[in-house]
N, C-alpha and C positions, 0 to 999 in steps of 0.2 A: 661417402664420410671419409672424411680427414682428420685422425686425430695426431696428435702428438702427446706423447704422455711420456710428462718426465718426470723426476727427483725433483729438482731444484731449480725451474726453469731454466732461461734460454743464456747457460752460462759460460758457454764455449761456440768458438765458429760452427763447429759442424751443426751443432743443433740450431743455428741462428739460419745456416743455409742451410737446412732442411727443411725449414718455416717457408723459408722464401720459394723454395720448389712447392710446395704443397699450394701453398698460395698463388702462384704464376703470375705474379706482378710487380713491382717493387712496392717496400711497405709504408714510402711515402706516397701511394697511391690508393692507401687501403685507411679503414676503419677497425679498430678495434676496441673492443668492451673487454675491462678489467672487471672481472668479478671477486669479489674478498671476503664474500661469504664464510667460508670454512675458517677465516683467521682468526675471528671475532670470539670464538670460543675458545681459542689457546689462551691460557692463562699468562702471566709473565711480559718479559721485555719482547717487543715488537720491531727488532731492529733489523732482525730477516726480512720483514715483511716491507718495511720501508725500502732496505737495500734493490728487492726484485721488484717492487712496485718503479722505484726509479731506472732500475735496468730496463724493463721492458718500454717505461715511456720514451727513453732515452734512444729506441730504436726509430725515431723519426717518422709516425704514423700523421697522415692526414687528419684524421681525429681520434681523441683519445677518451672512452668514455668509463665512468666506473659506475656499477650497477650491483648494488644492493639486493638480492635476492627477496630480502623480508619485511616488510612492510607495505610493498605498493601493491597497488593493482595488478592481479595476473598481465592483464593486456598488456598494460604497460610495460612490464616487464619482458613476453614476450616479443613486444615491438622495439623494443631498443635492440636484443639479441639480433631480428632479424636486420636492424640498419646496419651490422659490424658485418667486416669479411673474414677475423678473428675473432675469436670467444675464447678469454684469456681467464682459466680461474684458478684463484689463489690455491694456495695450500691452509694446512690447517687442520682442523675437526672432520674427517672424513665422514663421520658420523651425523655431527650440525650438517655438514652440504648434505647428504643422501636427505636426511629430514627434513631438510629448508624443499629441496625441492618436490618430494612423496608429498608433504603438510601445504604445500602452496598449490597443487596440481598441475606443475612446470614438465614434467619429464615429457609427456607425448609434444609438446609446442617444441621444446629445447630438442629432440631427435627429429622434427624435420626443419629445426634452424641449419641441424647439421647436415643435412643431405646437399646445403649447396655451399655452407660453411667450413672454415678450418677453425679445430679444435685444439688448444694448446692445455695442457693438464701442468698444474702443477702438486706432485705428492697428494693432498688430498685432493686437489682437482683431476687427478688419474687416475685414483683408485676406484671411484663412484661407478664402473661402466662394467665390474664383476658381478656376473648373477652370485658368487658368493659372496659377495657383503651381507653378513648375516650374522645372528649372536652367536652361532656353530664357528663362521671363520675368528669370530672376537674371541673365542674361547682359544682357539688355536693356535692363532700368532699371541696372542697374551696378551692383548689391549680392552679387554671388558669393560676395566674399569673407566676405560675413557668414553663408553658408552652411559654407563650408570652411571656416571657424573652430569651426564644432563638429564636424568633424572626418567630414563629408560630402561626398559632391558631386551628390546627387541628392534631392529633395523631393518627396513623394505629397501631390499637394490632397486635402486629406480629406475635402471634404463636394462640391466640383466643382458647385455651383450656377450659378454666373453665366459667361458667355460675358467679360465684361468683366473687367477690373483694377481693383481701387484702391489709390490712393497718396496717402498723407497728406501735411499739410504746408508742401502749399505754403504762401511769401510767411511762412514761419514764423520769426520772430527767431533760434529755437532752431535752425535748420537754414540759415542767409543762404546756400548755394548754391543752394534748391530756388526759382528765379526762374522767368520766364520763359521765359529762355533755356534752363536745364538741362530743363523739360518739354518742350520744344522736340525737346532732341536726344533724349532718349528717345521722342520720338515718330516721328522720323525711322527709329530703329531698329525700330520694334512694328510687328510683324503680328496686335495684339489690340489691341479696343477699353479705353480708359482713362480713370476717373475722378481726375483730381486736385484735391485738395480742400485746402481751409484748417483752422486750428482753430477757425473758428465754422463750421462746416457739416458735414453727415451728410449720408448718401444713406438715405432711409426705404425699405424694404421691407415689403410687405405682401400677403403669398401671392405674384403673380406683377407683382404693379404696384410701380412705384421711382418717386418722386420726390425732389425736392432739397430740403432742411431746411438756412434759410442764413441766418445773421446776416454770412456774410464772401462770401468769391470761391469759385469751381472753375472746371475746364474739363474739358469730356467731347470726346475724340478718338475718332470710330468709325474706329478702323485711321487711315490719312494724310489724311483730311478738314479742312476747314478748321476751328482750335477754335471753339466759342464757350462763352459763359458768363454769371454774374452777381453 
């Protein structure tokens, strides 16, 4: 399994080079499937979505596919994922994305696809692997309203691979409230480990090994311990 879990996509050379290393061949020889599902549940201006779509497309793939997880036959979705070398899952509502995966019975098939493909997550697309993606974490993080607006009070983690939770966009100008004080308030309530990453950082997971790829800043809190970061 090869995962590159970003906050805002492949925004810098370090993150793009990390993808090339994981892929092991030129992007021009690879197929990518771009999954916009999480973005459709976000209200307001979607300029951020268009910007990232264009950024990814401009990397020069052999084939650039776009795949919505809802409304298509399960077999068609999984076949399209299996056709790709890179599965790129866009940001937006992590709750909508998680519910789309579980509600369409896609979790097992996606995990099988990830055994031999590279996964790039953006924000919501990076958050769905934690076993702590639940209504409890929604209360801890303070975004339960984003779950309730979907008409839901519970959410099931589609994969449950990691004990830690990922929270993106630390120090982001697009989320000015996400500063150190904001992170500290979450940590004070949390009973699970949390990575906070900025828009120039990613977690790289290769099988059972995790490291940080960054041109920016990040924080890790193993529950209530003293933060550290670079």
